[in-house]
N, C-alpha and C positions, 0 to 999 in steps of 0.2 A: 424399924420404921413402921408406923401404924397410920393408916389412912384416917382413922377416927380422931387422931390427935392433931391432924393438920389444921392450921388456922385458915388456909385458903379454901373458900367454898365457891360453888357456882350453882345458881338456881336454874333448874331445868323445868320445862313444861312438857308433860307427856300426855298423850291421848290414849285412853284405853276403852275398850268396849265396856259398857256399864256393868255387865256381869263380872268382868275381871277386876274392875275398880272396886266393886262390892266385895269380892273375894279378898283383895289386898287389904281393904279396910278391916274386914272380919278377922283375917289372920293376924294383922298388927294388933288388933284389940285383944285377941286370944293370947298373944305373946306379951301383952302389956307393954308395947313399945310404940313409939311414934311412927307415922307412916314413912317419914324420911329415913329412919333407922331401918325399917322393914326393907326399903329398896336398897340401902347400903348393904345389908346382909344378903339380899338377893344377888347383887353384883358380885360380892365376894364368893358366894356359893357357885355362881356361874363360872367364875375364874377357876375355882378349885376343881370343878367338874372338868373343865377343859384341860387342866394340868394332869388330872388323873387319866383322862383319855390319852394324852400324849405319853404318859408313863406306861399305860397298858400296851400301846402300840410299840413302844421301845422294848418292853419285855418280850413281846412276840418275836423280836429279831434274834433272840437267844435260843439255842437249842434247849429242849426240855431236860430237866434233871430228875434224878430219882431220890433227891434229898428229902428227908422228912423234916418236920418242924424240930424234932429232937436232934437230928443230925446238924441242922443249922445252929441250934443253941450250943451243942457241943463244940462245933467249930469256932464259934464266937468266943467261948470260954478258953479254948486252946490258944487262939490268937492273942487274946488279952494276957494270958499267962506268959506266953512267949515274949510279948512286948514288955511286960513288967520285968522279966528275967534279963532281957537285953539292956534295960535301963539300969539295972543293978550292976551289971558287968562292966 
């Protein structure tokens, strides 16, 4: 489900300090996108940042591990191999 393909839209009027409005216009111009697309992307980025913050907080509830990136990769390969072998049996 993508917000950008939704046919229902709603017009919003926002008030920004002039300097922020100028910055938004400049950034949209640099990205070669319309101002409404700029704000859609800003909302998506804000939501993503909130989700990442929740994930970081959730990660902190787990005890630290001494696994290296190589350890994790090896474990993933091992689990996938075991899964394939169990499907064959």
